[in-house]
C-alpha positions in Angstrom: 0.0 0.0 0.0 1.0 3.7 -0.2 1.1 6.6 2.1 0.7 10.3 1.3 3.3 12.2 -0.3 4.0 15.8 0.2 3.6 18.4 -2.6 3.8 22.1 -3.5 1.4 24.9 -3.9 0.8 25.9 -7.5 -1.0 29.1 -7.6 0.6 32.5 -6.5 -0.9 35.2 -4.3 0.5 38.4 -3.1 0.0 41.0 -0.5 0.7 44.8 -0.4 3.4 45.7 2.1 2.6 49.1 3.7 5.0 51.1 5.5 4.4 51.4 9.4 2.2 48.1 9.5 3.2 44.9 11.1 5.1 42.5 9.0 2.1 40.3 7.9 -0.1 39.6 4.9 -3.6 40.3 6.1 -2.5 40.6 9.7 -6.1 40.9 11.0 -7.5 40.0 14.3 -8.1 41.5 17.7 -7.0 40.8 21.3 -9.1 38.6 23.4 -8.7 38.8 27.1 -6.2 36.4 28.5 -4.7 35.7 25.1 -1.8 36.9 23.1 -2.6 39.8 20.8 -1.5 38.2 17.5 -1.1 41.6 15.8 2.1 41.9 17.7 3.7 38.9 16.1 6.2 39.0 13.1 4.4 36.5 10.7 7.2 36.8 8.2 4.9 38.0 5.3 2.7 34.9 5.6 -1.0 35.2 5.0 -2.7 34.8 8.3 -5.9 36.5 8.2 -9.3 34.5 8.2 -9.6 32.6 5.0 -12.1 30.2 3.2 -11.8 27.9 0.4 -14.6 27.8 -2.4 -17.4 25.8 -1.3 -17.8 24.1 -4.8 -16.5 20.8 -5.5 -15.3 21.9 -8.7 -16.4 18.7 -10.6 -14.4 16.5 -8.1 -17.4 15.3 -6.0 -16.2 11.6 -6.7 -12.9 12.4 -5.0 -14.5 14.0 -2.1 -16.8 11.0 -1.6 -13.8 8.6 -1.7 -12.2 10.8 1.1 -15.4 10.6 3.1 -15.4 6.8 2.7 -12.4 6.6 5.0 -15.0 6.6 7.7 -16.8 3.6 6.2 -13.8 1.3 6.5 -12.7 -0.1 9.7 -9.0 0.2 10.7 -7.3 -3.2 10.7 -6.8 -3.3 14.5 -10.7 -3.4 14.8 -10.6 -6.6 12.8 -8.0 -8.2 15.2 -5.9 -6.3 17.5 -2.7 -8.2 16.2 -3.3 -6.3 12.9 -1.6 -3.3 14.5 0.5 -2.0 11.5 -1.4 0.3 9.3 -0.2 -0.1 5.6 -1.6 3.1 4.1 -4.5 3.9 2.0 -5.5 5.1 -1.5 -8.5 6.8 -3.0 -8.9 6.3 -6.7 -11.4 7.4 -9.4 -9.6 5.8 -12.4 -10.2 2.2 -13.0 -6.7 1.8 -14.3 -5.4 3.1 -10.8 -7.7 0.8 -8.9 -6.4 -2.3 -10.7 -2.8 -1.1 -10.6 -2.5 0.0 -7.0 -5.4 -1.6 -5.1 -4.9 -5.3 -6.0 -8.0 -5.9 -8.1 -7.4 -8.3 -11.2 -7.4 -7.0 -14.7 -10.6 -9.0 -15.4 -12.3 -6.5 -13.2 -11.8 -3.6 -15.6 -14.7 -4.1 -18.2 -17.0 -4.9 -15.2 -16.2 -1.7 -13.4 -16.8 0.4 -16.5 -20.0 -1.5 -17.3 -21.4 -1.1 -13.7 -20.5 2.6 -13.4 -17.8 2.4 -10.8 -17.5 5.8 -9.2 -14.6 5.9 -6.6 -12.7 3.7 -3.9 -11.2 3.9 -0.7 -8.7 1.2 -0.1 -6.5 0.5 3.0 -4.6 -2.4 4.4 -3.2 -3.7 7.7 -0.9 -6.4 8.9 0.6 -7.7 12.1 4.2 -7.1 10.7 5.9 -4.2 9.1 6.5 -4.6 5.4 9.9 -5.9 4.6 12.5 -3.0 4.2 12.3 -1.5 0.8 9.1 -3.1 -0.3 5.5 -2.0 -0.4 4.3 -5.5 -0.3 3.0 -7.2 3.0 5.4 -9.7 4.7 4.6 -13.1 3.3 5.0 -14.6 6.8 2.3 -12.0 8.0 -1.3 -12.0 8.9 -2.7 -9.2 6.6 -6.0 -7.9 5.3 -6.5 -5.4 2.5 -10.0 -3.8 2.0 -11.2 -2.1 -1.1 -14.6 -0.3 -0.8 -16.0 0.6 -4.1 -18.9 3.0 -4.6 -21.4 2.3 -7.4 -24.4 4.3 -8.6 -27.0 2.0 -6.9 -27.5 -1.2 -4.9 -28.5 -3.2 -8.1 -25.2 -2.0 -9.9 -23.1 -3.0 -6.8 -24.8 -6.5 -6.7 -24.1 -7.2 -10.3 -20.5 -5.9 -10.1 -19.8 -8.1 -7.0 -21.1 -11.2 -8.7 -19.5 -10.5 -12.0 -16.1 -9.5 -10.6 -16.2 -12.8 -8.4 -17.1 -14.9 -11.4 -14.5 -13.6 -13.6 -11.6 -14.0 -10.9 -12.8 -17.5 -10.1 -12.6 -18.4 -13.9 -8.8 -17.2 -14.1 -7.9 -20.6 -12.4 -11.1 -22.6 -12.7 -9.7 -25.9 -12.1 -7.7 -24.9 -9.0 -9.9 -22.5 -7.3 -12.6 -23.6 -4.8 -15.5 -21.7 -3.6 -15.9 -20.8 0.2 -19.2 -20.1 2.0 -19.5 -18.1 5.0 -22.7 -19.0 6.7 -23.1 -15.7 8.6 -22.7 -13.6 5.6 -24.6 -15.4 2.6 -24.1 -12.4 0.3 -20.2 -12.8 0.6 -18.7 -14.4 -2.5 -15.3 -16.1 -1.7 -12.8 -18.4 -3.0 -9.3 -19.7 -2.4 -6.7 -22.0 -4.0 -5.7 -25.0 -2.0 -2.0 -24.6 -1.0 -2.1 -20.8 -1.4 -2.2 -18.8 2.0 -4.7 -16.2 0.9 -8.4 -15.7 0.2 -10.5 -13.2 -1.8 -14.1 -12.1 -1.0 -16.5 -9.7 -2.8 -19.6 -8.7 -1.1 -22.3 -6.1 -2.3 -23.6 -3.8 0.6 -25.8 -0.9 -0.1 -24.4 1.1 -3.0 -20.9 -0.5 -2.3 -18.8 -3.6 -3.3 -16.4 -4.5 -0.5 -13.5 -6.5 -1.9 -11.3 -8.2 0.7 -7.8 -10.0 0.2 -6.6 -11.6 3.3 -3.4 -13.6 3.9 -2.2 -16.0 6.7 1.3 -17.5 7.2 0.1 -21.0 6.1 -2.5 -22.1 3.6 -5.2 -23.2 6.2 -8.7 -22.8 5.0 -10.3 -22.6 8.2 -7.6 -19.9 9.4 -8.4 -18.0 6.3 -12.1 -18.3 6.7 -11.8 -17.1 10.4 -9.9 -14.0 9.3 -12.4 -13.1 6.7 -15.3 -13.5 9.3 -13.5 -11.2 11.6 -13.0 -8.7 8.8 -16.8 -8.7 7.9 -17.9 -8.5 11.7 -15.7 -5.4 11.8 -16.6 -3.9 8.4 -20.2 -4.4 7.7 -21.4 -2.2 10.7 -18.9 0.4 9.4 -20.6 0.3 5.9 -24.1 0.3 7.4 -23.3 3.3 9.8 -22.0 5.5 6.8 -24.3 7.8 5.1 -23.3 7.8 1.5 -24.0 10.8 -0.9 -26.6 10.1 -3.5 -24.7 9.6 -6.8 -26.5 12.6 -8.5 -25.5 14.7 -5.4 -21.8 14.1 -5.3 -20.9 17.7 -6.6 -22.7 19.2 -3.6 -19.9 18.1 -1.4 -17.4 20.6 -0.1 -13.7 20.3 0.0 -13.2 22.0 3.4 -16.8 21.5 5.1 -15.7 22.3 8.6 -13.1 25.0 7.8 -10.3 22.8 8.9 -8.0 23.2 5.8 -8.6 27.1 5.8 -6.8 27.0 9.2 -3.6 25.4 7.8 -0.6 27.8 6.9 0.3 27.7 3.2 3.0 29.4 1.2 0.4 30.7 -1.2 -3.2 30.7 -1.2 -5.6 29.5 -3.7 -9.3 29.5 -2.9 -10.3 27.2 -5.8 -8.0 24.3 -5.2 -9.3 21.0 -6.3 -9.4 18.2 -3.6 -6.4 16.0 -3.6 -5.9 13.0 -1.2 -2.1 13.6 -1.3 -2.0 17.4 -0.9 -5.3 19.0 -0.1 -7.6 17.0 2.1 -9.7 16.7 5.3 -9.9 13.4 6.6 -11.8 11.4 9.1 -9.9 10.2 12.1 -9.9 6.6 10.9 -7.3 7.7 8.2 -4.9 8.5 11.0 -4.9 4.9 12.0 -4.9 3.5 8.5 -1.5 5.1 8.0 0.0 4.4 11.4 2.7 1.7 12.0 1.3 1.4 15.6 -2.5 1.7 15.5 -3.1 0.8 19.2 -0.9 3.7 20.4 -2.3 6.0 17.9 -5.9 5.1 18.7 -5.3 5.5 22.4 -4.0 8.9 21.9 -6.9 9.9 19.7 -9.5 8.7 22.2 -7.8 10.2 25.2 -7.7 13.7 23.4 -10.9 13.4 21.6 -9.3 14.1 18.3 -11.9 13.6 15.6 -10.6 15.1 12.4 -7.4 15.7 10.7 -6.3 17.4 7.4 -3.3 18.6 5.6 -2.5 21.2 2.8 0.8 20.5 0.9 3.4 20.2 3.8 1.6 21.3 6.8 -1.2 19.5 9.0 -3.9 20.1 11.3 -5.7 18.1 14.1 -8.9 18.8 15.9 -9.0 17.7 19.5 -11.8 17.9 22.3 -10.6 21.2 23.8 -7.3 23.2 24.5 -6.2 20.9 27.3 -6.6 17.9 25.0 -4.8 19.8 22.2 -1.8 20.1 24.4 -2.0 16.3 25.4 -2.2 15.5 21.8 0.9 17.5 21.0 2.9 15.7 23.8 1.7 12.4 22.7 2.6 13.0 19.1 6.0 13.8 20.1 6.4 10.7 22.4 5.2 8.5 19.4 8.3 9.8 17.3 10.6 8.1 19.7 14.4 8.8 20.6 15.4 9.7 17.0 13.4 12.9 17.4 15.0 15.7 19.5 13.2 18.7 20.8 14.2 22.2 20.2 13.3 25.5 21.5 9.8 26.9 20.6 9.4 30.5 19.1 9.4 33.3 21.4 6.1 34.7 22.6 4.0 31.9 21.0 2.4 29.9 23.7 1.3 26.1 23.5 4.0 25.4 20.9 6.7 22.6 20.9 9.5 22.0 18.2 11.8 19.5 17.3 13.8 17.6 14.6 14.9 14.2 13.4 18.4 13.6 14.4 19.4 11.6 11.3 17.7 13.7 8.6 18.7 16.6 6.4 15.4 16.6 4.5 13.5 19.7 3.8 11.0 18.7 6.4 13.3 17.5 9.1 12.1 20.3 11.5 8.7 20.7 12.8 6.7 22.7 15.4 3.5 21.8 16.9 1.2 24.7 17.5 -1.8 24.4 19.8 -4.6 27.1 19.7 -7.8 26.1 21.8 -8.9 22.7 20.3 -6.7 22.9 17.3 -3.2 21.8 16.8 -1.2 22.9 13.5 1.9 21.2 12.5 4.5 23.1 10.3 7.5 21.7 8.7 10.8 23.3 7.5 14.5 22.4 6.5 15.9 24.2 9.7 14.7 25.4 13.2 14.5 29.0 12.3 12.3 28.2 9.4 10.0 26.1 11.6 9.9 28.8 14.2 8.9 31.3 11.7 6.1 29.2 10.3 5.0 28.2 13.8 4.5 31.9 14.7 2.4 32.5 11.5 0.4 29.4 12.1 -0.6 30.5 15.7 -1.7 33.8 14.4 -3.7 32.1 11.5 -5.4 29.7 14.1 -6.3 32.8 16.3 -7.6 34.8 13.5 -9.7 31.8 12.3 -11.8 31.6 15.3 
């Protein structure tokens, strides 16, 4: 599986520098009793006034629905606590990408096209990290990959599930054996004796769930047990999710809660298109799907009531229960990074901020600062401490001005 990549902004913005004013682009705001007056901060020319991204999907409602679908897929640790290693996630609207990256067979392509495939959310978890330098699960691991595919209707989903299963089964007609799951009569499954994995397709509402589960040994009962656990966790998640009607996808908003507008960026572009790698607001499930230690991360999210996460280009934002929980979240996130992450001084005059760096990295994001303001925690990255501190100061001002 894959994990998100950092990117760069693409549209320039500018501000007018006026003699005698503070050094900020749109340095708005007002002092609140008991809080720092952010108008006194040197924000280094960054735009820190209250901002809003366009409410239109820009024709990318399918992508936004795929992002929403992270809430409809159970993190692997909910399947079994031993499946604690999140292996990443994908959102795809192109059938070619779905087949290339998400593990569906080539024979699925014409079926997906015929039945009106819209978007998928795919994620994977294991009880072991991937071998070094590989994006494939350890062959001796217990692992589950789930691909949740959206279709225009229940009927289209049912037809797609049956047709994909039949086509995949026919690839090795003489070797494959059908597998029944009494608790889930709609689940269409098969495996090949002597091979240590099993495949399942099941229609549910407007979705088709594809499961690929592997065990260290080719024991059919073990494989069936893992699939049942997967469905026990995943079916309630699908049922609880409120999908957007297919003809209403373009009513979805890229930044429905204003999370992304609170993230510091180099250059603003109000009309940015949603992008799962660079401009996205996720459900908290996504944090677990990409975590190498889901249990530790989930304990921190539960403790702090963190319910949302987003990022724009290289910077991030979390939403916790309240200000105290936000500070606990900062401390917990730093602790999770371990001994290779060294703490540094925070910028002067900026409360609730902690900075540090990776001791073995010279990357352009080796340094970071965590900036807490009320229930929000922003994370900014830079190549050096001075750069991270400058961004942290601006991030604090933006968070304050966004309230």
